[in-house]
Residue, then its C-alpha position, 0 to 999 in steps of 0.5 A: m833347660a829347666e821347664r818354662s814358668t808362666a812369666a817365661v811364656d810370653v810370646a806375642d802377648n799384649s799387656g794392659d798398655e800395649p798396642l791394639t791387638a786382635k790376638a788371644d794370648q793362647a801361649d800364657q793360658s796353655t802353659a801357665d801354672g793352674v791355667a788349664q783349669n782356670l780356662e775350663r772353669n771360665t769357658k763354662n762362665d762364658e756360656a752363661q755370661g759372654r767371654d767378651g764381656t757381653s751380659g749373660p741372660g738376665k744381666t744387664s749390658p754395660p754402656e758401650l765405651h768410645s773415644g770421649h766416654k767419661l768415668a766416674r765423671r772425671y776419666r775421659l776416654e781418649e784412645c784405646v790401646t788394647r781391646l782383648d779377652g773381653f776388656s779394654s785399656w784406655r789412655a784418658v785425661d783425669e780432668k779434676l787433675r789434668r793430667a794423664v792416666g791410663v785405664h782397664v775396664l772390664p764389665a762388672d759380671h765378666s768372670r775376672a773382674r773380682s780378682v781385677l779389683a782385689a789385685a789392683r787394691s793389693s798394688a795400689l797399698l804397696g805404695d812402692p814408686r818403681f812401680v807404675q801407681v794404681l791410682d783408684a780401683v772402682e766397681e761402678n755403672d756395671l763396669v770395674y775400671v782400674v786408673h793407673e799412672w801415665l808416663p809419656d816421658a818414659t820408654e818401654l825396653t821393647t822400643l829401646l831393644s828395637v834399636g840394639p842391645l843395651e849398654p853393660h851399665d844400662a843393662y846392670q842399672m836395668v836388673s839391678q832396679v827391677a830385682a830389688a822391685m820384684a823383691a820388695a814386691h814379693r816381700e808384701g805377698l805380691a807378684h807380677l807373672r806377666l814381666n816382659p819387655n813391655a812392662v818395663l819402661r826406663a823414665s827420663t831420669g833414667q829410672w827404670r819403672i814396672r807397670g802392671l804389678a799383679v794386674n796384668a795377670a789378673l786381667r788374664g786369668i794367670s796364676s802360678d804355684t811358684p810365683q817367685r820362681a816366675d818373676t825370676e826366670a822372667i827377670g833372667a828373660l829381660l836381662y838376657a835380652a838386653l844383652t843380646q837383643r834375641w829372645p832366650y827362647e825359640s819363638d820370636a817375640y817383642g820384635l826380637s828374634g828367638l834362639p835357633k831350634d834344637v839349640g837350646l838355652i845358650a848363654p849370652d856371651q856366646v851369642r853375641a861378641g862383647v857381652h858382660r861376663g857377669l852379666s851373662e852369668l847372671a841371666m842364666r843363673a836367673l832362667v835356670n833356675d829348677g835347682a840345675t847348675a845354671s852357669r859355669h861356676e854359680s848355683a841358680c837363683t829361684t827368688p828375686e831375693d837371690l838375684v838382688k844379693a847375686i848382683g851385689e857380690m858382683p863388681r860395680i859396673r861403672p858407666p862409660e867415661p863420657a866423651f868429650a869433643a875437641p874444642p874448634e881450632y882458634q880463628r885468628t882475628t885482626y882488628q884495625q883502627g876504623t875497620y871494626g864491623r867491616t869485612t875487607p874485599p880480597g887482595v886489598t890490604q889496609p895500612v896499619p898507622s905506625p906509631p908516633p915518634p918518641l917526644q924528645s924535648r928538654t922537659g923531657k930529659a929533666l923529667k927522665w933525671a928526675v926519676s933517675a934521682l929519686l930511684i938511687a935515693a930510695l935504694g940507698l935508703g932501703s939498703w941502710q934499712l935492709a943492713d939495720a935489720l940484719m944486724q938486729q937479727g944477728d943480735k937475737a941470734d946470739d940470744t939462745n933463749q929466743t925462739q924463732t918461726t918459720d912461717g912469720n906468724d906469732k908463736g905457736s901458731k899451726k897451719p890448718k890440717p888438710t882434709k881428704p875423702l874417706a872411703i865407704e867399705g859398706a852400708q846398711e839401713y838403720v830401722v828403728s820402727g816400721n819397716a825400711q825404706a829402701a833397704e836394697d838401694v843403700g849402695n846407690t848413695y855412694d856408687g859415684d853415679s848421681s843418676t841412682f839413689w836411696r829414697t825414704n818412703r812418701y809421707n802424707d804428713g810432714p815434714e817432721l817424720a815423728p808422726y810415723k817414727p823417729g827417723v829413717g837412716i843409714v849405717y856407713d863403715l868405713g872399714s877401719s877407725k877414723e877421723v871424720s870431720a865433715a860429710s857432704i850429701a847431694l839430695r834428689y829434692g829441695g822442697d821445704h827443709t831437710t834436717a839430718t844429723l851424723y852419729a858415731t856409732d859401734s856397728l852397723t848394727p847399732s847396740t844403743g839408740i840414738d841417745g846412746m851415740a856420739k853426735i858428730g854434727t846436724a844440719t838443715t837446708s832447703g836445697t839440694s845439697l847438705t854439708m855437715k862440719a863437726s865442731k871437732p873431728v870424732k874417731t870412729q868406724y861407723v857413722l850414722l846419717w839419721i834423717t828427721a824431717v823430710p821436704n814436700a816434694p812435687t811428683d817427678g815421674y818416678s814417685s807422687a807427690g808428698y813428704k819424702q826426699a833421697i839421697t844421690d851421693l854421700k861423701f865424708t872427709g876427715 
């Protein structure tokens, strides 16, 4: 088995938002790359200023923190959730915006204060909604504190696994979203190094979010010479635990039992029956990432980007079919005149009134004869008209120059051609300028799962994107040249308005700009659905969905408020 990296050594650790404990996380500090040197250096610093946050000679003691203490006249501390190694983490209230937040606090003269501030500010600049956002990072009154989002409706992976392993589709969604988020973070030079079940949350919307990017490692003084490999192995451990409800090392951790001693790392499908074979191999490829054979057939994944590619090559795992309960058996009821709303004692039968006898009179007989005579007259008249029509039709049939229509409409009329859905074979984000929005999530727009989506970045000004870039979009591959007549798009946010245009283009990477493409249709909406119809069908293999305006959407537990949009489902018809 490969030598453990930094993220894999978490045995009984506690991140900044985890339950209060007095145990130091010695496992991480003793095995992480370069941590031994940090520990020796920090020990020397402790002699001068106090490792637990107390001041050294000549230093001013920071104020004592307690429930009700207020930072920056704004953040009121409510409950301490961690007090460890010279720092503390709190659940607090932002009295200005009236919302719950989380706060990490440590003395300004703490040996890690500078690195914590730097990590928090770098994480805040990322602005990726898949991570719990850093809202503030301040040094004030001999204290350094980092304020971040607090998600009361989110559930830690630790809590989910206390009940049992995840379903294959849930595990697939978790590893897909976490790997894609970490790949985006590493592209910006940010690593987590403390990625464990306590740091991964599932929101009430079903989306997975990661907390503590860069900050949790800085709080513990953890670093690594191979951060991508460390985070990749950590993702593999998360997937292993999600599939088996076991921690993939010998030590117990996060409420999970470790593997038997002296057995080594065995594949998840050998630990628990019924584990998805593809996900089992994916976990092994991430865990054994030292260049050795990671699974039965595939090579190792050494970076989150490798994991994203490996997941993309897997067959998509569909959610389980919903189980519909059988409708209740039909209860026959009786309605009896004069008894509605009253119950009848058992054994008592209500008499049912019989209908009155038919009225037999001379007037009735006369009326019957009159109606019969009218019917006979009408039949005779109808027969004469029918015969006349048949004779005229026979005369027309003799005329060889006369054209007939089979549908009874005017000559040359045609029925509308029925539409049919068009399959999407692939997609790629189209970037004209600046950075991509969420290139790894484009497949979520046509996977048939309304809980997954591709989203734009959040913009401060809007709704037009022109101040930032001409627009954002995705090019779809229909597999072959087909007639496109319409598109239906399901959106995540309503708000002011969304403006989108369909263009026919020549490839997934168009050789011309927007001006050189054939427009199919344009539409604007203020709701969460958008339908575009072409004035006439356009034949093409590649279709560009181009968004030029997005709504001012509120915060939804997944991202902060701002001008943004997300596509959950898209379908083409032709």
